[in-house]
N, C-alpha and C positions, 0 to 999 in steps of 0.2 A: 401496384402488383399483391395479390394475395398469397402470405405464405403458405406452402402446401407443404406437407409431410410425406415423402413418399412410403418406400418400403424403408422398416426399420435397419438403423444403421449398426454395426456391431459393434460392441462396447465392452468393458472392461470395471468394473467396480474393487477387483484387486489387481496390482501388477500380474501381468499375464507370465507364464514362465518363458515364453518364446516371445521376447519383447522385439526383436528386429523383424520377425513374422506379424506381430499383432501391429505393428506399425504400418508396414506394408498392405495388410487388409483393409484398417481403416482406411488408409490414404486411397486405393483404390475403390472403395465404397462414398469415402466422401466426394470424388472427382467424378462416380455415376449419378452421384447424388445431384451434383450441377449440371450434370450435360441433361439430366432428367427434365429438366427447366427449360432444355430448348438452347442454354447457354454453356459457352465451352470454360474452364477455369481460367483460361486465359483471356477471356470477355469480363469475365467478372473479375478477374483481379486488375485488369487494365481500369475497370470505373473505380476501383479503390487508391489504384494509384494516380489518375487524375487529380480526385480529390485530394488525396493527402500530398501530392507536389504542392499543389496550389496552396495549400496551408503553409509547407516548408519554405516555400518561396518569400510568401508572406510574413515570417517568422526572420528569415534572415535579412530580409530586405529592410524590416524594423530594427533588427540587430545593428546593420550599419548603419542606421540614422543615428544612433544613438537612443533608442527609445526602451522603456521597460517594457519586458517580454511579459513578467507575472503579474497577473491582476493583484492588485493592493488593495484592500479597503480597512476602513477604519472599525474598529470593535463598536465606538458610540455609534455610528449608521446602522450596523448589523442590530444591535440591540434597538434603535430605534425604529426600524423597517425602513431605513430612508437611503439603504444603499443604491446608487444608482443603478437605471435600467443598462445603462452603457455596458455599464462594469459586470453584471450577471450576465449580460450578452456576451461580455469578453471571457468571463470564467467559464461558462457552459462550451464555450468552442476550446478555450488554452486547458480546463481540467485542472488547475492548478490556483493556488493563491496562496498571499501573504495575511493574516488580519494584526493588523499595526496596534498595539495597547490591548491584547488580546486580555493580558494580567498586568495590572500595575507594576512598573520597572521594579518598585520597591519588594514588593511579592516576591516577581523572581528570582531577584538577586536573595531574600530573604532564606526560599525556597533552596539556591545552588549553597547557601553556607549550612542550611540545616544538614542539606546530605552530606559536604564534610565533616560536619560534627558526628553524623550517625556512622559513617563507617570509619572514623578514628576512635570512636567511643569502644567502638567491638573487633578493634584490630585486624580489620576488614584486607590490609595490606600486608600485614605480616603474616596471615594464613592464606593469601590469593594464591592457587595452584594454578596461574595460566587459563588461557581462554579455554572455554567449554567446548569451541567449537572453533573454524577455519574461515569464518565466514568476516569476525572482526579479529584483527591484530592489536597486538599491544605494544603500547609506547613504553620503552625501557622495560624495567622491571614491572612496572604497574599498568594497570589496565587502561584501554582508552574508552572499552562498552563494560561499563560495571554490572554485572549480572544480578543486578537488585533489584526488588519488585515493590516491595511493600514499607517503604521510608513513609513517614507522615507527609514530606513534600510529595510524593507521588499520589500517595491517596487523597491527600485534599484538592488537588489539581482535578483528578479525576472527577471526584462527586463534586467539584462545586457548580457553582449557577452558571457561572459565565462559561463554564468548560460545554456545558448540557448548551447551554443559548447557541453557541457555537457550533456543534455537532447536528442538533438539530436545524439549523439553517444548511449544513450541506447535504444533510441527510435527501432538505426540503428540494435540493437538486436533480433527486433520482426520480423516476417512476415506482411507487413504493409500492401500489396496488395494481389490478388489470381493471380492465371497464365493466365487467362482472361482478367487481365487489370483493374480488379475492386479494387479498392483503400479502404483500411479499415481506414486508417489516414494518416494525412502528416507529418513524421517525424520530418521536420525540423520546425514546427510551435507547440510552446505549448499554451494552454490554459489557462494560469496563472494563476492555481486554489488559493484562496488564503485560507491559514491556519493558524494555531497562531504562539504563542511564548512559549517556556519553558524556563524559568529561575529558577534553583535549587542552593541555596544559602548552600556555604559550613555549614559542621556541621547538615546538613538534615537527619533525618529519613526516609524513603518513604518506604513503601511496595512493590511498582513497578507496573507493570502490569502482568496479567496471561497469559499465551499464548494464542494466539487467531488469527484469521486472519480478512484482510478488505474486500474483494469484493465484499461480498452480503451474503445474508444467505440463505432463502429457494429457494429465485428467481434461485438460483445457479442449482436446478431441477426441478424447477416447472414453468419457463418461458419459451415459443418458442426459442428465442433469445438464451440461453444458454444452454437449451435442443440440441440447432444446434453448439451451441461453443463446447462443451463436448461431442458432437457425437460418437468419436471414442470411450469412455468410455461404452456409452452405446448401442452399436449397434454390439459389440463382434469385434470390430478391435482396440482393445487397444493398439496393436502394435504401429500404426499410428499418436496416439496423441503427440503433440506437443505444449507444453506449451507456446510457443513464437509465435503461431500462433493466429493473433487478428482476424479470421474470425468469424462473427458476436455477437460479442464482444462490437462494439462501435456505435451500432445504437439502440440496446434495451431499452425497459422503464425502466425507477426507480420503485422500487418493493415497495410500502408500506409496511410500518413496517420494513422495512429493515435498519440498521445503517451503510450500506455502503454510500461512498460519491455519488454527482450524476454524476460524470464524470466517465473517462474511464483513468486510470491512469496504464502505462507501469510498472513505477516503484513509489515506497514511497521513499521518502528520506527526510534528514534535514541536515542543514548547519551549522558545530558548531563555534560558538560565544565564546567557550573558550577552553582550554585545558580540556582534560578529560581521567583519566586512564581508563584502560579497566576493572579491579574490583571495579569500583565505581559506581554501580545502572546504567549500561548501555543498550543499546539496547543486545539482542538474537534472532536468528534465527534460524530456521531448514532450512540449506543451500539446500535445494533439491529442483531445479524449478520446478520437475514434480511430486512435493509431491500431488498435487490435485487430481490426478489419486485416490488416497488412500482414500483421505479424502472424494471424492463423491462416489466412489462403496462401501465403508464401511458401510454405513446404510444398504445396501441390504443383507445384509449377515444374514442369520437366528435368529444369536443368539441378534439379536437389535428389539425391540419391534416395531409391524408393524404401530404405530403412532409416531413413534419414528426418527429422525435423528441424532442420537449418538448427542442428545441436541441442534441441532442446531433450533431455530425458532425464530419469530419475534420480533422486540424491542431490540433483543439485539446482541450483537458481535456474531461471530463464534467462538464458543468456541473450545480447543484442548484439548483433557483431558487424564491423564494415564488411562482411563476405556477403552477408545475407539481408543487411537492414541496413545498407549505408543511406539511402537516401533519407529514411527518418533520422540517421544519426546528424546530420547536417543542422537539423533545428536543434538538438541540445543546448538549455541555455539556462543559465545559473540563476538562483536566488539573488533579489539585491540584498545589499546590507541592513541586518535585523538588529535589533535592538533587545535587551533582555524583556520579558514579556509577551513579544511578537508571537504569534504561532505562523506555521508553515505546513500546507496540505496538498497533497497530489491525489489524483484519483485512483482507485488501487489498482485500473490494468496499466499506469503510465509505467514507460520506460524511466528509468532515472538512475543515478549514478550519483557519485560524493569526489570530488575534482580531489587529487593531490595536493600536497604543501608543503615547502620546505620552509623551516623556521618560522612557524605559523606565529603571529602578531598577534595576543589579545588570547581568551580562553574561547573556546569554542565547546559549550555546553547543553545540551539538548536533555529532556524528559520525552522518551518515544509516548505520543498517548494519540492513538487514530480514533475515526467515527465508524464503531461496529455496531450499528441499529440492533437492538432486539428481534431475532427471526428464528424459525426453528431450529437452523445450523449452531447459531450463537448462543441457542437454548441448551442446545446437549450438551458443548460445551461448559457452560457455566458450572456445573458443579464438580468440575476440575479445578475450576478456580477458585471455588470457594473451600474446598479442602486443600489447596494451596494458600490460600490465605489462611486460614484457620491455623495450619501446622508453621508458617513462615517456609515454606519448599519453594522451590524454582516452580512455576507452571509446566503443564504437560509439554506447551508447544516448545520449549527452551532446554539446554542441558541440563542436566541432573546435578545443579552445583550446590543447592540449598543453604547458602551461608547464612541466611538468616532465622533458621531454625530458633537456635539460641539466643538470639538478639531480643533483649528485653523491652526495649526501646521502639520495636517496630511497631505499626498502626496497630490498633488494637479492633476488634469487631464491636465493641462499645462507642468508638468514635464513629461510626457509619449514620450518615445522616439518612432521608429517605430517597437521593439519588442514588446511593450507593448502595443502599439495601436493593434496591430495584434492577439496577444492574446487574447485582451478584445473586439476582434468583432467589432473593429473601423475604419479599412483599409481590 
């Protein structure tokens, strides 16, 4: 089939005053658009459901046999261009991976110690005011998520050659340009999206994080850019949907009231700063790259109230729940054990969670560093990042806590290399 765009869908680039009414309107229009293709919503969803269920069954069966679910590759193979074809094929299906030896273990442990010295030398714990948002909790009187962005450890990792090489590899899994030469993003240039640090100490009791996803909320249905990005789901050509196609994802506006980040990320990710066993409150995903097709079509079925998007709304993360998405959650699978210096990555559309843990054994320390390639959307955010970097402020995507403004030993502009300068839009 060829994707045909019928009459324009209603869309909102700002949160509408009558949100329930806007949801009813866009759902009716999406149903009509699918019907114009000669297929019903139920028929289109059934196609998606069959494909998803086959992948869920495969994952559940593999897990029951004790097989690894997450693809794992060696940094040395990535660097040499010798990643096995079978691993690449599995990666494209599962949409997540672990890179072993991304950094030398000694380097990661040194960065972890540098962070300890950074916070202690600046009396961070004495001045900590509690979580700036309610998405991440704290452990006792100390934070689990450190609202810090500009330590030497973080910036050295962000602008390192080894990080740039992995990000380029990951970006290369995506379709970054169209057949007529229009380029959606530059796969070999990252925007250095600044995020936080997690340090979870031994003995921690943590409730973890529930199943959710981060690419957006209502804007996935209600803005023109995403209606185009997911056009195959809404115009009856669902067989042509490609979760690795970046078309229309890289230029749309930020939707007010969304908890998504301001940039386009091909992969979310973190780099381990400590060894972590697979059963100690680690990351889980639903490792199905195309699961967004299920998530976006599910609210259009008749059992969902007309003013409800399966619980998705503004000012909250996109929830994945057993009520609406039960078959998907059967595939929820945790990472394997990782060692300091390994990195963990998952497709930006992917459902993920963090498992709870009681009396955690060992540290659970990570730096959050995604793959966020240079594109119009990320270029618009770059001046805000530069300003925050220069002043030591919290970036605008995060609570305005600004702990580092007076910290003299934060990473300084003179230490930027060419990758760092390009990532901040300075070159």
